[in-house]
C-alpha positions as CSV (number, residue, x, y, z in Angstrom):
1,M,196.2,65.7,63.0
2,K,194.0,68.6,62.2
3,K,190.4,69.2,62.9
4,N,187.7,71.4,62.8
5,Q,184.4,71.9,64.2
6,A,182.5,70.2,61.2
7,E,184.4,66.8,61.8
8,D,183.8,67.0,65.7
9,L,180.2,67.3,64.9
10,Y,179.8,64.9,62.9
11,L,181.5,62.0,64.9
12,D,179.4,63.2,67.9
13,L,175.9,63.0,65.5
14,L,177.3,59.5,64.6
15,K,178.1,58.5,68.6
16,K,174.8,59.6,69.1
17,A,173.0,57.7,66.0
18,I,174.7,54.5,67.0
19,L,173.6,54.9,70.5
20,F,170.4,56.2,69.7
21,E,170.9,58.3,72.2
22,I,169.1,61.1,70.8
23,W,165.9,59.0,70.4
24,I,166.2,57.1,73.8
25,E,163.1,57.7,75.3
26,H,161.4,55.7,72.1
27,E,163.6,52.3,73.2
28,K,160.8,51.7,76.0
29,N,157.8,51.0,73.6
30,Y,160.1,47.9,72.8
31,H,159.0,45.0,75.4
32,H,162.2,42.1,75.1
33,P,161.3,39.4,77.9
34,S,164.4,38.0,77.1
35,N,166.5,40.5,78.0
36,I,167.5,40.6,81.0
37,M,169.4,43.8,80.4
38,F,166.6,45.6,79.2
39,N,167.0,49.3,80.9
40,P,167.2,52.0,78.0
41,T,167.6,55.4,80.2
42,T,169.9,58.2,80.0
43,E,172.1,56.9,83.2
44,T,172.5,53.2,81.9
45,R,172.7,54.5,78.0
46,Q,175.6,56.6,79.7
47,S,178.0,53.7,81.0
48,G,177.0,50.8,79.0
49,L,174.8,49.4,81.6
50,D,171.7,47.9,79.1
51,W,171.2,46.2,76.1
52,P,169.0,48.6,73.5
53,P,166.6,46.9,71.8
54,I,167.4,49.2,69.1
55,A,170.8,50.9,69.2
56,H,174.0,49.6,67.4
57,S,175.9,49.2,70.5
58,M,175.5,48.5,73.4
59,I,179.3,50.2,74.5
60,G,177.9,53.0,75.8
61,I,178.7,56.6,75.6
62,E,181.8,56.5,78.0
63,R,183.1,53.6,76.4
64,M,182.5,55.3,73.2
65,N,184.5,58.7,73.7
66,N,187.2,56.3,75.3
67,L,187.2,54.7,71.3
68,H,187.7,58.1,70.1
69,Q,190.1,58.9,72.4
70,C,192.4,56.4,71.5
71,M,191.8,57.0,67.8
72,E,192.8,60.8,68.4
73,S,195.7,60.0,70.2
74,V,197.5,57.2,67.8
75,M,196.9,59.3,64.7
76,T,198.5,62.4,66.6
77,E,201.4,60.2,67.2
78,N,201.5,57.8,64.0
79,I,201.2,54.9,65.9
80,E,200.8,52.6,62.7
81,G,198.4,49.9,62.6
82,D,194.9,48.7,61.9
83,F,192.2,48.9,64.2
84,I,189.8,45.5,65.0
85,E,187.2,45.0,67.7
86,T,187.1,41.0,68.9
87,G,183.1,40.3,69.4
88,V,181.3,43.4,67.7
89,W,177.7,42.5,68.1
90,R,175.6,44.9,66.1
91,G,178.9,46.5,64.7
92,G,178.6,49.7,66.9
93,A,182.1,50.0,67.9
94,C,183.4,49.6,64.3
95,I,181.4,51.6,62.4
96,F,182.0,54.3,64.9
97,M,186.0,53.7,64.1
98,Q,185.1,53.6,60.5
99,G,183.5,56.8,60.6
100,F,186.7,58.3,62.5
101,L,188.5,57.2,59.6
102,K,186.1,58.5,56.9
103,A,185.5,61.6,58.6
104,Y,189.9,62.8,58.4
105,G,190.0,60.8,54.6
106,I,192.3,58.5,56.2
107,T,192.5,55.6,53.8
108,D,195.6,53.4,54.5
109,R,194.6,51.8,57.7
110,K,191.4,49.0,58.1
111,V,188.8,48.3,60.5
112,W,188.3,44.8,61.0
113,V,185.6,43.6,62.2
114,A,186.0,40.3,64.5
115,D,183.2,37.8,65.4
116,S,181.5,34.3,65.1
117,F,178.1,36.0,64.0
118,E,176.5,33.2,65.4
119,G,176.5,34.1,69.4
120,L,179.2,33.0,71.7
121,P,181.2,29.6,71.7
122,P,180.1,27.0,74.4
123,P,182.2,26.5,77.3
124,D,185.6,24.6,76.4
125,P,186.8,22.5,79.0
126,S,190.6,23.9,78.3
127,H,189.0,27.3,80.0
128,P,187.8,25.6,83.5
129,A,186.9,29.8,84.0
130,D,184.2,29.4,81.5
131,T,182.6,26.5,83.5
132,H,179.3,28.1,83.9
133,S,179.2,30.4,81.3
134,S,175.9,30.6,79.7
135,F,176.8,33.8,77.2
136,H,176.2,30.7,74.8
137,T,172.4,30.2,75.2
138,M,171.6,33.9,74.6
139,D,170.0,34.6,71.4
140,Y,169.7,38.5,71.8
141,L,174.0,38.3,71.8
142,R,173.5,36.4,68.1
143,V,173.6,38.6,65.1
144,S,174.2,37.8,61.5
145,L,176.7,38.8,59.4
146,E,174.2,40.6,57.4
147,E,172.6,42.7,60.1
148,V,176.3,43.9,60.9
149,V,176.9,44.7,57.0
150,D,173.6,46.2,56.5
151,N,174.0,48.2,59.4
152,F,177.2,49.6,58.2
153,K,175.3,50.6,54.8
154,K,172.9,52.7,56.7
155,Y,175.9,54.7,57.7
156,N,177.0,54.6,54.2
157,L,180.8,53.9,55.9
158,L,181.2,50.0,53.9
159,D,184.0,49.9,52.2
160,D,187.0,48.1,51.2
161,N,189.0,48.8,54.1
162,V,186.8,47.3,56.0
163,K,187.4,43.5,56.7
164,F,185.1,40.9,58.0
165,L,186.8,38.2,60.1
166,K,183.9,35.1,60.5
167,G,184.3,32.4,62.9
168,W,185.8,31.8,66.3
169,F,188.7,33.9,67.2
170,K,190.6,30.5,67.9
171,D,190.1,29.6,64.3
172,T,190.1,33.1,62.5
173,L,192.8,35.4,64.4
174,P,196.3,33.4,64.3
175,T,196.2,33.4,60.5
176,A,194.5,36.8,60.2
177,P,196.4,39.0,57.4
178,I,196.8,42.0,59.9
179,E,200.4,42.9,60.6
180,K,200.2,45.8,62.4
181,I,197.2,46.9,65.1
182,A,196.7,50.6,66.9
183,I,193.8,49.5,68.5
184,A,193.0,46.1,69.5
185,R,189.4,46.6,71.2
186,L,188.5,42.9,73.1
187,D,184.9,42.1,73.8
188,G,184.4,38.6,74.2
189,D,183.1,38.4,77.6
190,M,184.6,35.0,78.3
191,Y,187.6,33.3,79.3
192,S,188.3,31.7,76.0
193,S,187.4,34.7,73.7
194,T,189.7,36.8,76.0
195,W,192.9,35.0,75.6
196,D,192.2,33.6,71.9
197,S,192.2,37.6,71.1
198,L,195.1,38.9,73.3
199,A,197.5,36.0,72.8
200,N,196.8,36.3,68.5
201,L,196.3,40.2,68.4
202,Y,198.7,41.3,71.8
203,P,201.8,40.5,69.8
204,R,200.5,43.0,66.5
205,V,200.0,46.0,68.7
206,S,202.6,48.8,67.8
207,I,204.4,50.2,70.3
208,G,202.4,53.2,71.5
209,G,198.8,51.4,71.0
210,Y,195.6,50.7,72.7
211,I,194.4,47.7,73.7
212,I,190.7,47.9,75.5
213,I,188.7,45.6,77.4
214,D,185.3,46.0,77.5
215,D,183.9,43.0,80.0
216,Y,186.8,43.5,82.3
217,N,184.3,43.4,85.2
218,I,183.4,39.8,84.0
219,N,185.5,37.4,86.5
220,Q,186.5,35.2,83.6
221,C,187.3,38.0,80.8
222,K,189.3,39.6,84.1
223,A,190.9,36.5,85.0
224,A,192.4,35.8,81.1
225,V,193.4,39.4,81.0
226,H,195.8,38.9,84.1
227,D,196.8,35.6,83.4
228,Y,197.5,36.9,79.4
229,R,199.6,39.7,81.0
230,N,201.0,37.6,83.4
231,R,202.5,35.3,80.7
232,A,203.8,38.1,78.8
233,V,205.5,40.0,81.4
234,I,203.5,43.4,80.8
235,H,203.6,46.2,83.5
236,D,201.6,49.2,81.4
237,E,199.4,50.3,84.5
238,I,195.3,49.2,83.6
239,K,193.4,52.0,83.3
240,P,189.2,52.3,84.1
241,I,186.7,53.7,81.8
242,D,183.5,53.1,83.2
243,Q,182.5,50.3,85.2
244,N,182.9,47.8,82.5
245,G,185.9,48.5,80.5
246,V,189.4,49.0,81.0
247,Y,192.3,49.9,78.6
248,W,196.0,50.4,79.0
249,R,198.9,51.5,76.4
250,K,201.7,49.0,75.0
251,T,204.8,50.6,75.8
252,K,207.7,47.8,75.1
């Protein structure tokens, strides 16, 4: 993959726009009493430790950079497959994926945007680890499909290579028409969402592809990761990104 300064500058600016990094001081003017994570500072935005009132992503700079590095890696090494995120909130990480493909004129890969677009599911009795989860009560995490589509349009990045999968992961992912995956970015918070994403997507990840777990610091998410890895006999090293996220590369 040939890089030049113009593409690097565009992608750097795109990250800053998605994360609202350039104007972060203005987010302090927005008061969200229901937002328990409202703390927009350069430091919290670095590691994705706040829930932004305006920005289109809450993953922070370090996890956005990790996504960028993973995409560069699969392109340089010709690892086959599409990009997918399960749990997209306002769509920022997927917007960056699409911006990356556009910057390099790549038209043979798709970006899959998978979400209920209704917030997180209530706890499923079949997954006891989620028993006390309250994510489904948080309206701040509910972002409609229409809003995410509109956000793609704001960056002029909506085209036929962006595919939306609306619904609970257990319903949409088993039959999603995705043959091969180069990057699977999982941001489901809960045991059920993480398990459903891994169980349905991991077998389609190409050798050399990346699995990124956004919420590994949440106990039920971590439990799902290790339960699935044990079942699938996965020994690939889990590497930290920041305080919340981890990733590994599929080797076999």
